N, C-alpha and C positions, 0 to 999 in steps of 0.2 A: 549606394552602391547602384552602379551603373552596367546594362547589358553590351557586352562588345561581341558584335558577330565575328567569325571565325575568318580571316583573308581568304579569297577567292581564289584557287590554284592556278598558277601560270601556267601557261603552255611547256616552257622549260621542266616545272617541277611535273608535270603532269606526265611529260616525253620520260622522263627519268625515271616514274614510278615502270612505267610500262617496260623499259628496258632492264630493269633490276627484276618485273616480273620474270622476262625471257631468262635472264643470266641466271635466275634462282633456280633453275631447272638443271642446271651444269654443276649448281654450287656455287655460283659466283655471285658477287654484289658490287657495285660501285657506290664508294661511300665519299661525300665533299670534304674536303680536311679545310676547316677554317683558316684564311690567311691572314697574316700579321699586317698590321697597317703603321703607317707612317711613323714615329717615333718608336713603338713597340719594341722592345729588346727580344731577342730568341736567342736561343743557343745553336752552334751548327759545331759538328767535328769536323776536324779538316790534320789528317793523319795523327800523330799524337795529341794535340791540343783541341780542347773546348773551346770556340770563341763566341765571344758576343757581337750579335751583328743587328742593324735596325731592320725592320718589317721591310720599310719600302728599297732597300738595297737587293737587287736582283741576283746577287753573289749568291744568296741562299738557296735562291730557286734554281740557279744553274747547278750546283752540287748535288740538290736532291733528286735533278733529274738524271743527272750524268757524273756517278762518282768518280769518275777519270777526268773530269774535267780541269784542264791544264795540267793534268800528271805529270806531263812532258818537263814540267820545271823539276819535280823532283827529281826525275832519271837523268834530267841535265846536271844537275848539283851535284847529283851522286859521281857522275864520271869526271864532271872536272875538278872535283877535290880529291879524288882518288890521286890524281896527275898533280894537281896544285893545294898540297895540304896547309901550308903557311900562306893563307891568303886570305882574303874575306868578300861577301856579296853585297852588291849594292840594290837595292831595290827602290825602283822610283815608281812611284804610284801604288802604294804599299797597301792603302785601303785599310781594312781592319786587321791585316796582319795574315791574311790568306795564304800568301804565297810564302812568306817567311815560314810559317808553319808546315808548309810543304817541304821546304827545302831542310827546317830544321828537326823533321819527321826524320830523316835518312843521313844527314852528317851536320855535326859540332862543329859549325864554323862560323865566325861573329858576321852578323848582317846589318848593315845600317840602312834601315827603312827610310823612305822620303814620304810625305803626304800633304799636300797642300789644304785640303777642306779641313777647316778648323772642328766641325761635327765630327767626319770621321776620324780624324786624329786624336779624338780623344777617346774614342773607342779602341783605338791602335794601341796606344798607350797602355790601355788595360791589358789588353791581349797577350801583348808581349812581356809579360811583367812575370809570367812562368816561363818565359825563353830564355837563358842567359847569353851573354853577350850580342844580344838583338836591343839596337836602340832606336830611337825616333826623333825626326826632326822633322818641324812644318815648315815648309816652304814649298812654292814652285818654280819649277825650271824652266828654261828658255834658251834660245839661241845666243842671246846676250844679255847680262846683267842690267837691269834696267827698271823702271817703271812704265807700265803698260795700262793703255785703258782698255778693260775688258768689259765684256758681258758674261757673265756666270749663269751655266745653265747645269741642271740637275744637281744643284748643291745639296749637302747633306748627305748624299749616297755615292755619287761618281761627279765630280765636279769637272766640269768642262768649259774651257777658258774661248774666249772668240772675244779677238781685237775688236775694236771698234769699228774699224773701217768696214770688219766681214759683220757686222750685226749692226747697222745702220738704222736709227729710228727705236733702237731698244736702250735701256738706262745702263749705263756705264760706270764702273768705277776703278778709280786706281789699283792696280796689284805689282806689288814688286816681285822681280823674276830674277833669280840667280843663273848663272851658267854651272854644269855640272862641274867643270872644271875649276872655278872659284868656289865651290862647295866644298869640294875634296881638299884644296888648300888649306881652308879653314881646320878641318879635321887632322891634318898633320898625320895620316896614317904612317906608320914604320913598316908595313907590309902591303903586297900590291892587292887590288880588285881583278878577280879572276872571272866572276860572275856577275854581268849586268845585265838587269832585269827592268824593262821601262814598258810601263803602261798607263799613258796619260793622256786618253782621248786626244789623237790627234796633234798633240805638241811632244811626241816620240821622235819627231825628227829632228825638230828643234833643239831637242834634248842633245839628241846625238852629236848635231853639229855646233854644239856649244862645248861639246869634250873634247876636243882633237888631242889636249894632250894627254888627258886619261887614257884613252884609245890608243895613242903612239907608243906610251909608257909601259902603260901595265897589260896592254893587248887582252883584254879579258873577252869570253866569250859574250855574244851579246844575245840576249832574249827581247825581241820588240813586238810591237803593235802595231799591223799595217792595213788601219781603216780607211778605206776610201772615203765614205760620208765624212768621218770628219775630217780629212785631209782635205776633201774638196772645200768643206767650210772654212777653211782656214786661209785657202788658195793657195794649197801646197799641191805640189807634183809630186806625186810620193815616188815617183823612178829615180830622180834623181839623187835618191839617198846611197843609191848602190854604187856609182861612181867616186863617191866621196867615199864610201867605207872601202872599195878598193883601193882608193889613193893611199889609203891608212893601212893597208897590208892584209884586209878581211877578203876572203877568197869563197870559203864553202859554205853554200846556206841551206839549210833545212827547212821546208815550209811546212804548216798546219794549217787545219782548217781554225775557225773559232772555240771548237770544242776540245781541241788538244788533240785531235788524230793527223798523225805524220801523212803526209801527201806526195810529197816528193824531194830529191835534193838537188840542186843545180847551182851554179857560179855566180858569182858578182858580176861577171862579164857575160852574162847568157841574158842579153838584153831584150831578144826576141818571147824569148820563152817570159821573162820577166813583166813583159807587156803584156802580153796574152793572159798571165793569170789576172794582172790589174783589169785588163777590160773584161773579163771572164764576171770578176765581182760587183761590175758596174751594171751586168746584166741582170744579175740576180734579183731577185725580190724580197724587201725587207732587209735585216741586218746581215751582213755577209762580211767577213773579215779575214785575214791571218794573222799567223802567229810565226816570225820569222827568226829564225837563230843563224847566228854569224858565229864565225871562228876566223880567228886570224892565221894565215899561212904559217905560225911558228907553233900552232897547234894541230897541223895536220893530220898526225897520228890519232890523237884524241879526237879530233871530227870524226875520222875514218871508223875509229872504235864505235863512234856515237850512232854513227850512221847504218852501222852492219847491226848492231843491237836494236833498233828503230823497226829496221827491216824484219829482223827474225820476228819480231815482237807482233807486227802487223801480220806476217804470214801465220804466226800460231793461233792469232786470233780467226780465223778464215774458217 
């Protein structure tokens, strides 16, 4: 038997004890929750579904901090499929199935999930098993169907692809990319895609540019991430996506912050305002990005209905 001395309390530990002593007078206490690590699996509830997620995936922390995180997706799905009942949704960058769970909690529509990360994809398959008519495909999307030399970061929870020329000096490997148009042709769907969600760490705009036929023919409402940090790493001028969308008939935009809070509405032709938003994001310290919802002009009434509801919801929360 050996004797072990007790570890000396750290400054943070002593500070925590002091703060709790003060808070105890008002009946409060700070409790440190253990944080899951690495490949440890934990459960999280999204809408009607209990999902598995790895402890190193920040999604569980975002939802824990903000129960309304990305809640606009569920509201959007309800509005879109109230108008377009016989249609389906495509979820690009499906991750563990959290957005599919949000959508399926409010509408019973088929959802096609696309996720490139092989580790995350295995969890996605398990999580959607409880969701009828939700299918998953493992592939990465791009502007062209090609094999690209890329550096992969954040593998296993939020795979981010950086083309070789952007990640010089780092180990690269070949990755096969499909355009969304080529992917959809392989499915041979008999109905239209009326809601397209894209969140693929900077490749969002490339995926959109690889889908001109889908956007022109099906005219889905689009919800995509606009992250200047990821776009800059890929050498993208993010503002170029708006004339592209305008050329395909998309006009109304709703802009959300990264937590899913509605900010403002504008048009794809509002170049100065969109540039101001982009410049503002570049000045904010830390991670800051927008989620942007784009409506085709043929869905102008649907866009007006959704915009009015989002404005009313914001006013009611004040």
